[in-house]
N, C-alpha and C positions, 0 to 999 in steps of 0.2 A: 556654126561649128568651127568654121575657119577662124572667126574672131576669138573664140574661146581658146583654140589651140595657140593662136598668136600670143595671147596673154600669158599662157602657161610657159611658153618658150621664152618670152621676154622677162618673166619674173621667176627665177629658179627657186625651187623649194628649199626649205630649211636644211634638209638632208644634203642636197646638192651643194649648198654653200658650205656646210660643215666639211664635206669631203674635199672641196677645193681648198679650204683653209688648212686642213690637216696635211694635205699634200704640199702646200706652200711652206708650212712651218717645217715639215720633215726635210724638204729639199734645201731650204735655206739653212737649217740646222746642220745638216751634213756638210754643206759648203763652208759655213763659218768655222766649224770645228776643224776641218781639214786645213783651212787657210791659217788658222791660229797655230795648228801643229807644225805647219811648214815654217812659220816664223820663229817659233820657240824651240823646236826640236821635240822629239817624243818625250824625253825625260822632263824637260821644262814644261811641256803641256800637262802631264799628269801631276806634277808638283803644283803648278798653277791651278789646275782643276780642283785638287784637294783643298788648297788654301782658300780659293774663291768660294767654295761651298759653305765655309764656316759662317759668314755673316748672313747667308740667305735665310735660314729658318727664323732667326730673331726678327729680321725685317718683315718677312711674310706674316709672322705672328702678330707683329705690331699693327700692320695695316688691316689684318683680319679682325683684330680686336676693335678697331674703329668701326668696322662694318657689321659687327655683331648685333647692333640695334636693329638693323634691317638687312640681314645677310643676303648677298647675291649668290647665284649659282657658282659652284666651284669651277665648272667647266669654263665659265666666262673669265674668272680670275686666272686660271691656268692658260687660257688663250692669250691674255695680256702679258703674262710672264713669258710665254713662249715667243710671242711677237718681239718683245724687247730683247730676249736672249738670242734669237735666231735672225729674224727678218730685219729688225732695226739695226742690229749689230753688223750684219752683212752689208746693208746699205751704207752705214756710216763708215766702215773701214774701207770700202771700195771708193766711195765718193771723196772721203778725206785724202786718200792716197792720190787719187787722180788730180784733185784740186791743188794739193801741195806740189806735186810734180809739175803741173802746168805753171804755177806761180814761180817755182824755181827756174824753170826754163825761160820764163818771160823776164825775170829780174836778174838772172844769173847770180843769185845770192841765196844759197840754201838756208842760211840761218834766218834771214828775213822771211823766207817762205814758211819755215816751221813756225815762227812766231805768228805770222799772219794766219796760218792754218789753224793754230790752236785757239786764237782769240776771235777770229772773224768767221772762219769756215766751219770748224767743228761744232760750235754751238748751234748754228743754223741747221746744219745737216742732221745732227743727232737729235735735237729736240723735234724737228719736223718728222723724222722717222718714228720716234716714239709716239708723237701725237697722232700718227696714222691709226694706231690701235684704238685710241679713244674715239676717233672719228668713226671707225667701223662699228663700234658698239653703239655710239650715239645715233648712227644712221639706221642700223638694222636691228638693234635690241633696245629701242627707246624705253620700253616698259621697265627695264632694269637700270635705267639712268634717271633717277628720280630726284636728283639734287646735288649740291656740292659735295656731300659726304660720299656719294657713289663715285663722283669724279676723283675725289681724294684717294679712295681705295684702289680704283682701277689704275690711276696714274702711278701709285706706289708700287703695284705689282709689275707694271710695265717697266718702270725705271729699275726695279730690283733685278729683273731679268737682264736688262741691258748692262747694268753694272757688274753682274756676275760674269758675263762673257768678256767684258773689258778687263776685269781683274785677272782672268785667266791669261790674257795677252800680256799685261804688265808684269804679273808675277812670274810667268814663264820666261819672259825676256830677262828679268832680273836674276832668276836662277841660272839661266844660260851664261850670263855675264859673270856670276859668282864662280861657276865651275871653270870658266876660262881663266879667271884670275886667281883661282885657288883661295878665295876669301873664306874666313871662318864664319860660323853661323851667327854669332852675336854682332859681328861687324859687317855682315853681308848686306848687299843691296836688297835681297829678298826680304829680310826682316824689316828693313826700313820701309820698303814699299808696302808690305802687309800692315805695318803700324799706321801709315798715313791713310791707306785706302780702306782698310777693314776695321780699324779701331778708332782712328781720329775722325774720319769723315765717311762713314758708311751711308749716311743719309744725304750725301751730296747730290747724286743723280735723282733720287726720289724727291728731294726738295725742289729741284728745278722743274721736273715734270708735273709735280703736284699743282703748280701754278696754272699749267695748261688744263689739268683736270678740273680745277675750280672754275675755270672759264666755261668748260663744257657743262659742268653741273649747274652753274648759274643760267646758262642758255636753255637748259631743259625746263626751267621754270618760267620762261618768258615766251609769250605768244607772238611778240613782234618779230618779224623776220630779220630786221636790221640787228637786233640784239642777239638773236640766235646765231648770226654770223659774226658779229663784232666781238662778243664776249670771248669766244674761243680764240680768236685771233689776238685779242689783247692778252689773254693768259699765255699764249704761245710767245708773244713778243717779250713779256716779262721773264719767261723761262729762258729765252735766248740771252737776254741781258744779264740775268744772274749767272748763267753758265759762262758767258764771256768774261764777266768779272772774276769768277773763280779761276778760270784757265789763265787769265792775265795776271793773277796775283804774283806769280813767280817772276814776272818781268818788272815789278814795281820796286825793285831794290832788294837788299839782303833780307829785310824783315817784312817785305810786302805780303808774303803768304800768311804770316802770323797776324798782321794787321787786318787783312781781309777776313781771315778766319775768326778772329776775336771780335771785330767790330761789325761785321756784316753777317757771316754765316751763322754764328752762334745765336745772335738775337733773332735772325730770321727763323732759325729752327725752333727757338722757344716760342715765337709768335705762331708758327704753324701748329706746334704741339698744343698750345692753348686753344687755337681755333678748332683743332680736331676734337678735343674734349668738349668744347662748347657745342659743336655740331652733333656730337653723339648724344648729349643731354637734350638738345633741342629736338632731335628725332624721337627720343623716348617720350618726351612731353607731347609731341604731335601724335604719337601712337595712342597714348592715353586719351587725348581729347577726341580723336576721330573714332576710336572704338567705342566710346561712350554712346555715340549715336546708334551703333548697331546693338549695343547692350539694351538701350531703351526700346529698340524694335523687337527684341527677343532672340536675336541671333546668338548672343553671348549672355552669360550670367553676369550680374554686376561684379561678382568676386573675381571674374577672369580678367577684367580690364586692368586693375593694378598689377596683377601677376604678369600679364603680357607686356606691360611697360617697365618691368624690372628684370634685368638679366639674371641676378641671383635667384629670383623666384622661378624663372624659366628653367634654370639648371636644377633647382630643387624639384620642380614638377617632373622633369625627365627622370630623376632618381626615384621618385615615388612611383611613377608608372612602371619603371623597370623592376622595382621590387615586387610589384603585384602582378604584372603582366608580361615581364620579360622584355626582350629587345623590341619585339613588334609594337608593344605599347609605348615604349620610349621613342621609337621612330614616329609613331602617330602623333605624340606630343610635339616633337620637333617640327614635323610638317605642319601641324596645326598652328604653332606659334609663327612659323615662317609665313603661312598664308594670311594669318590675321595681321601681321605686321605689313605685309605687302598690300593688303586691303586698306589699312590706315594710311600708308604712304601714297597709295593711288588716290584716295579721296582728298588728302591734304594737297597734293599737286593739282588735282582737278579744281579745287577751290582757289588755289593760287593763280591758275591760268585763266579760269572763267569757264562757264558752261559752254559757251558757243565754240570755244577752241578745243574742248576735250570730251564733250559728251558722248560721241559715238564710240570711241575706244573705251571710255570709262564704263559705259553701261555693259559692254560685252565682257570686259575684264572683271568687273564687279560680280557679274553672274557666275563666272567661272570660280572665283575665289569663295563666294558664298556657298556654292555647291560643294566645294572641297571641304570647307569648314564643317558643313552640316554632316558629312559622312564620318568625320572623325570626332565629332563633339562628344559622343557618349564615352569615349576613352579619355580624351584630353581634358574636358571640362572639369571632372572631379579632381584630377591631379593638380590642375592650376588653381582651383578654388582652395584646395587644402594647402597648397604652397603659399597662397596669399595669407591664409590664417596663420601659418607657422612663421612667416616673415613679418607678421603684424602690419600688413599693408592695407587692411580694410578700414574704412571710416566707420563712424557709428552706424549701426544697422538701420536706424530710423531715416538716415539720409540716402539709402539705396532705393532706387526705383524698382518696382516689381516687374518681372518679365511679362510682356504682353499686356501691361497695364495701360492707363490712360495716355502715357507718353510713348506708346509703341510706334507712333509715326512722327516722332519729333523731328523738327527741321535741323539741318546742319548749322553750325555757328554763324555762317555768313548768309545763308539762305540762297546760295547760287546753284545748289544741286537739289534734285527732287528728294522728297521724303523717303526714308528707308521703309519698305513694306515689311510687315511681320512675316516670319518664315513660312508659315503654312499658306498664307495668302500668296506669297511670292511663288512658292512651288506649285500651288494650284493654278496660277495664271500661266505658268510655263508648262503645265500638264505633267508635272513630275511629283513623285511622292518619295519621301525618304525610305530607303530600303531597310528591312529589318536589321537590327544591330548584329544579329548572328552572321549575316552575310557580308556586312561592310566593315566591321570592327574586329580586331583581334581579341581573343579571350584571355583572361588572366589565369594564372595557375590556380587561384582560389575561386574562380568563377568570373562571370562577365562583370566588368565595372559599369555601374549604372550612374547616369547623371542625375543630380538632384532635381526633382520636379516640384514646383510651387503650386499649391492648390488653394 
């Protein structure tokens, strides 16, 4: 009993960790907002807050679009945004101020201290503070960190939050300066600052931190300990280097900023945009390939697989379910698609890492997702099948395997994982039986939606 109690105290529950993180974000958020208000003044704070909010929704929507192929939980994305906006920003502003003052006192040259702080100190401090959020997710929510695409999205939300708070500070100070000098709106420092930070380079901070996120995402697919440590550090080093180059562009001469922006930042942004689209397509192809194994075993109908691998078809299926069963049916389709995608990503990652490295967690998580799919199948499967027909995603019918047919226990593509059992055999082994649909699925307005049964 003493040993069991020791283990419980040594490893806090998920609810305890959530309470600690919420308290931390709340405390740091209040502290950073008050600190920024003191530096910008109350009027400058609210002006900066209003202007800094404008680029946030487009940035969040862009990164969420990338993650739609295998969407992660919103609470995780909001945690990353809150960490960047509150905790990372507070760490950065305190550490940068302390380091700059120390360098100025040591060199007796404030201008050199500011230049050294912006080029050498700020990139290291800020990127490390932002990377801490990715490390926490990587360490404690590994199941939601299934590849580079997840690292891309989480890093984007973290950096968007950090840039939001930083923009409040810069725009608030600019407004305070304009009020003191009586400058007009068009010629104001506020307008110039907003154009540079919110229009010309809103993706600057996300671009740096995405490099760290890609490192963590690549590490999640590797079983070797050296790579799980080295890849995130490599991504962090690249993020620091890119950040230092961006901050130092203003010290490269009169046109240094434009040269770095046009020759480095724009091509890097285009490369990362191409990589994001490629990762999105690769994940959808992986969803189709992995779910075909479960379709051959009878967990899914063959028509569902192309629908689940198509974002327009998923959206259409939600609309069809809402038209017949209201919001409960639409939510069932959304959850069904999310669980099916998570199942495909889980199996794809397990095959990438190998059975010996992933089998224990894989088996438990697979059972959870399969049970969740089975409970919602009666509502979601007909909507997805119909969406596949309307979107013309189905191949010739002769090429579709029958549910529960000879290929019901087909092996995965690489043969590293066990065969998928048929649903009824799987539930019988576990001592479970699917509940009646009237108890587990929402009814439609015109009656209960029934899944097609092959005889």
